[in-house]
C-alpha positions in Angstrom: 0.0 0.0 0.0 1.4 3.4 -1.1 0.9 6.3 1.4 1.2 9.6 -0.3 -0.1 12.0 2.5 1.7 13.1 5.6 1.1 10.7 8.5 -0.4 12.3 11.6 1.5 10.7 14.5 0.9 11.2 18.2 3.9 10.4 20.4 3.0 9.8 24.0 5.5 9.2 26.8 7.0 10.3 30.1 9.1 13.4 30.0 12.0 12.3 32.2 15.3 10.5 31.9 16.0 8.4 28.8 12.4 8.3 27.5 12.1 12.0 27.5 15.4 12.3 25.6 14.2 9.6 23.1 11.1 11.6 22.4 13.3 14.6 21.7 15.3 12.6 19.3 12.1 11.7 17.4 11.1 15.3 17.3 14.4 16.4 15.8 15.0 13.4 13.6 11.7 12.4 11.9 11.1 13.9 8.5 8.6 16.8 8.8 7.7 16.4 5.1 6.5 12.9 5.8 5.1 13.2 9.3 2.9 15.7 11.2 4.0 15.1 14.7 2.2 15.9 18.1 3.8 15.1 21.4 1.9 14.3 24.6 4.5 14.9 27.4 3.5 13.1 30.6 4.8 13.0 34.2 7.0 15.6 35.9 8.9 17.7 33.5 6.1 17.5 31.0 5.5 21.2 30.7 9.2 21.9 30.2 9.6 19.2 27.5 6.4 20.4 25.7 7.6 24.0 25.7 11.0 23.0 24.2 9.4 20.8 21.5 7.0 23.4 20.2 10.0 25.6 19.3 10.8 23.0 16.7 9.2 24.0 13.4 6.3 21.8 12.4 5.6 20.2 15.8 2.8 20.4 18.3 3.1 19.4 21.9 1.1 19.5 25.2 1.7 18.2 28.7 -0.4 16.0 30.9 0.2 15.6 34.6 1.0 12.0 35.6 2.7 10.3 38.6 5.1 7.9 36.9 5.9 5.8 40.0 2.5 5.2 41.5 -1.1 4.5 40.5 -3.2 7.6 41.2 -6.8 6.7 40.2 -8.2 10.2 39.9 -5.3 11.9 38.1 -4.7 8.8 36.0 -8.4 8.8 34.9 -8.1 12.5 34.0 -5.0 11.7 32.0 -6.8 8.9 30.2 -9.8 11.2 29.3 -7.5 13.9 28.1 -5.6 11.4 25.9 -8.8 10.0 24.4 -10.1 13.5 23.6 -6.8 14.6 22.0 -6.7 11.4 19.9 -10.1 12.0 18.5 -9.7 15.7 18.0 -6.4 15.2 16.2 -7.6 12.5 13.8 -4.3 10.7 14.0 -3.1 7.9 11.7 -0.8 6.4 14.3 -0.1 6.4 18.1 3.4 5.6 19.4 3.4 5.1 23.1 6.6 5.1 25.1 7.2 3.5 28.6 5.0 1.4 30.8 2.5 3.7 32.4 2.0 6.0 29.4 1.8 2.9 27.3 -1.1 1.6 29.4 -3.0 4.9 29.4 -2.4 5.5 25.7 -3.7 2.1 24.6 -6.8 2.3 26.9 -7.5 5.7 25.4 -7.8 4.2 21.9 -10.7 1.9 22.9 -13.5 2.7 20.5 -11.2 4.1 17.8 -9.4 2.4 15.0 -6.1 4.1 15.4 -3.2 1.6 15.3 -0.8 1.7 18.3 3.0 1.1 18.4 4.2 0.5 21.9 7.9 1.0 23.0 8.4 -0.3 26.6 11.9 1.1 27.0 12.5 -1.7 29.5 9.4 -3.7 30.5 8.2 -3.0 34.0 8.3 -6.8 34.7 12.1 -6.8 34.5 14.3 -8.9 36.7 14.5 -6.2 39.3 10.8 -6.2 40.0 9.1 -8.1 42.8 7.9 -11.5 41.4 4.2 -10.9 42.3 4.3 -7.3 40.9 6.1 -8.6 37.7 3.4 -11.2 37.2 0.6 -8.6 37.7 2.2 -6.1 35.3 2.9 -8.9 32.7 -0.8 -9.9 32.8 -1.9 -6.4 32.0 0.7 -6.1 29.2 -0.4 -9.5 27.9 -4.0 -8.2 27.5 -3.0 -4.9 26.0 -0.6 -6.6 23.5 -3.4 -8.9 22.4 -6.2 -6.4 21.9 -4.9 -2.9 21.7 -1.4 -3.1 20.2 -0.4 -3.4 16.5 3.4 -3.5 17.0 5.9 -3.5 19.9 9.3 -1.8 19.2 11.9 -2.9 21.7 15.3 -1.2 22.1 17.1 -4.6 22.7 16.6 -8.2 21.7 16.7 -9.0 25.4 13.4 -7.3 25.9 11.8 -9.7 23.4 13.2 -12.6 25.3 11.8 -11.2 28.5 8.4 -10.8 26.8 8.6 -14.5 25.7 9.2 -15.6 29.3 6.1 -13.8 30.4 4.0 -14.7 27.3 3.5 -11.1 26.3 2.7 -10.4 22.7 3.1 -12.5 19.6 6.4 -12.9 17.7 5.1 -11.1 14.7 4.4 -8.0 16.8 8.0 -7.5 17.8 10.8 -5.7 16.2 14.1 -4.4 17.8 15.4 -1.0 16.9 18.5 -0.2 18.9 18.9 3.3 20.2 21.4 5.4 18.3 23.5 8.4 19.1 25.2 11.2 17.2 28.9 11.0 17.8 29.8 14.6 16.9 29.4 16.0 20.4 32.2 13.6 21.5 34.6 14.6 18.8 35.5 18.1 20.1 34.7 18.4 23.8 35.6 21.5 25.7 39.1 21.8 27.1 39.8 19.0 29.6 40.3 19.4 33.3 37.2 21.5 34.0 35.6 18.7 36.0 38.9 17.8 37.7 39.6 21.4 38.6 36.1 22.0 40.0 36.4 19.0 42.3 40.1 19.2 43.1 41.0 16.0 41.3 44.6 15.8 40.2 45.3 15.7 36.5 47.6 12.7 36.7 45.4 10.2 38.5 42.9 7.7 37.1 39.3 8.8 37.2 36.7 6.0 37.2 33.2 7.2 36.7 29.6 6.4 36.3 26.7 8.5 34.9 23.1 7.6 36.0 20.3 8.3 38.4 21.1 7.4 42.0 18.4 4.7 42.2 17.9 1.0 42.9 18.2 0.3 39.2 21.6 1.8 38.7 22.9 0.3 42.0 25.5 2.9 43.0 26.2 0.8 46.1 27.8 -1.9 43.9 30.1 0.8 42.3 31.1 2.0 45.7 31.8 -1.5 47.1 34.1 -2.1 44.1 35.7 1.3 44.6 36.6 0.4 48.1 38.3 -2.8 46.9 40.2 -0.9 44.2 41.3 1.8 46.7 43.6 -0.8 48.4 45.4 -1.5 45.1 45.2 2.0 43.5 45.0 4.5 46.3 45.6 7.3 43.9 42.5 6.6 41.8 39.4 8.8 42.1 35.8 7.8 41.6 32.9 9.9 40.4 29.1 9.3 40.3 27.3 11.9 38.1 23.6 12.1 38.8 20.9 12.7 41.4 18.3 10.5 42.9 16.9 8.9 46.1 20.1 7.0 47.0 22.5 9.9 46.7 22.7 10.6 50.4 23.0 7.0 51.3 25.8 6.6 48.7 27.7 9.5 50.3 27.4 7.9 53.7 28.6 4.6 52.3 31.7 6.2 50.8 32.4 7.8 54.2 31.9 4.4 56.0 34.4 2.8 53.6 37.0 5.5 54.3 37.1 6.6 50.7 35.1 9.8 50.9 38.1 11.9 49.9 38.4 9.9 46.6 34.7 9.8 45.7 32.9 12.7 44.1 29.2 13.4 43.7 28.7 16.4 41.4 25.0 15.8 40.9 23.0 16.1 37.7 25.0 17.5 34.7 23.9 18.2 31.1 27.4 18.4 29.7 28.1 14.7 29.5 30.4 14.7 26.4 32.8 17.2 28.2 32.7 15.2 31.4 33.4 11.9 29.8 36.5 13.3 28.1 38.1 13.4 31.6 37.2 9.8 32.5 39.8 7.0 32.4 37.2 4.1 32.7 33.4 4.2 32.5 31.4 1.9 34.8 27.8 1.0 34.8 26.7 -1.1 37.9 23.0 -1.5 37.0 20.8 -4.2 38.5 18.7 -4.1 35.3 18.6 -2.3 32.0 17.1 -2.4 28.6 19.7 -0.6 26.3 21.5 2.1 28.3 22.4 5.2 26.4 25.2 6.1 28.8 27.3 3.2 27.6 26.8 4.3 24.0 28.0 7.8 25.0 31.0 6.4 26.9 32.0 4.3 23.8 31.5 7.3 21.6 34.0 9.1 23.9 36.5 6.3 23.3 36.3 5.0 26.9 36.7 1.4 27.9 33.6 0.1 29.7 33.1 -2.1 32.7 29.4 -3.0 33.1 27.1 -5.5 34.7 25.9 -8.1 32.2 22.2 -7.4 32.4 19.5 -7.4 29.7 20.6 -5.6 26.6 24.0 -4.4 27.8 25.8 -7.3 26.0 24.2 -6.1 22.8 26.3 -3.0 23.1 29.5 -4.1 24.9 31.5 -6.9 23.4 33.2 -8.5 26.3 37.1 -8.3 26.0 36.8 -6.2 22.9 35.1 -3.0 23.8 35.1 -3.5 27.6 34.5 -6.1 30.3 31.1 -7.5 31.4 30.7 -8.7 35.0 27.8 -10.5 36.9 25.2 -8.2 38.5 25.8 -7.3 42.1 29.3 -8.9 42.2 31.6 -6.3 43.7 34.7 -8.6 43.6 34.2 -9.2 39.8 33.6 -5.5 39.1 36.7 -4.5 41.1 38.8 -7.1 39.4 37.7 -5.9 35.9 38.4 -2.2 36.8 41.8 -3.2 38.2 42.7 -5.1 35.0 42.1 -1.9 32.9 43.9 0.3 35.4 46.9 -2.1 35.3 46.8 -2.3 31.5 46.3 1.2 30.0 47.3 0.0 26.5 44.5 -2.6 26.6 42.1 0.0 28.0 42.8 2.4 25.2 42.3 -0.4 22.6 38.9 -1.2 24.1 38.0 2.5 23.8 39.0 2.7 20.2 37.1 -0.5 19.3 34.0 0.9 21.2 34.0 4.1 19.3 34.2 2.1 16.0 31.3 -0.1 17.1 29.1 2.9 17.9 29.7 4.4 14.5 29.1 1.2 12.6 26.0 -0.1 14.5 24.4 2.5 16.6 23.9 5.7 14.6 21.0 8.0 15.3 20.3 8.3 11.5 19.8 4.6 11.2 17.6 4.5 14.3 15.3 7.2 12.8 15.3 5.4 9.4 14.2 2.1 11.0 11.4 3.9 13.0 10.2 5.6 9.9 9.9 2.3 8.1 8.1 0.8 11.1 5.6 3.7 11.1 4.8 3.2 7.4 4.5 -0.6 7.7 2.2 -0.3 10.7 -0.2 2.1 8.9 -0.1 0.2 5.7 
């Protein structure tokens, strides 16, 4: 079926963290001559994201309040009604829903319409870090929605498809994996180095082992700190940095003090100049308990950094063990510390991993290819 008109697409998703950034990528990358795009920005930060998106020529955007962590019957019902009204007013050809809770509300809002829905979970909420009973309950809801209200499910990693199989969510023909992609240009010419080190009194000639991510249960900063304490005995000159905010930040600071490494561990908080910061790292670490397809690893590899990461979900689809970095079991501080020590002891090998990582990002994880595959998925779904 040939489609000659512009497709009217409604993008619905939470406005925070990686999903909010993903929606921004779509806003900037999708061809405005082929798509008429409207964005429904939900959860905290929705107004801010919507305000920034409407500045892009050819886009419409609005915000809807939503608590992304808890079920709030009254506000969730209001969000559902608002979505249903906007869908019918906009006469959309396609809905693309991002993340678990917006995905549920968006699909329920299509009841009674014939608008096809693409759902991108960006890490199913019944991941391995969820309580078993909670995971089963969420999977049951996802199973029903996939069967009756979902045309296609776009995952960011093949591991998400395997997880869906385990919980019997969706049919094989509904799934397609489109890996996230990044632009490498910001990592080509970062600002002059040492700004981060100078601001935190970190000497220029010492290794800096760092992590970027929200201080939350998912990112497991405590594992990073336990490994740092083990490394400190072998490499007392090394410094460690955790960039990001979140509910575990204060507890992480207390842990560093309890381990006696507070002088070597730094917590600069949330930063939006990641390419510049990564240029000062020696090794990038991600200690997550679960992930789908973490953007921070792609950024680290684009910055030519060797990576040490927990082998969870889609991480192994990015990092090739012993070629672009080292993968370790989840929540194993001894293994993580050993991997970091290996790279600190072998700087030539670490540099080789960084070069190979950069090459892998360019060859397999470009933003242009991601947008191209999403464009094709939109047209196939409508056709």
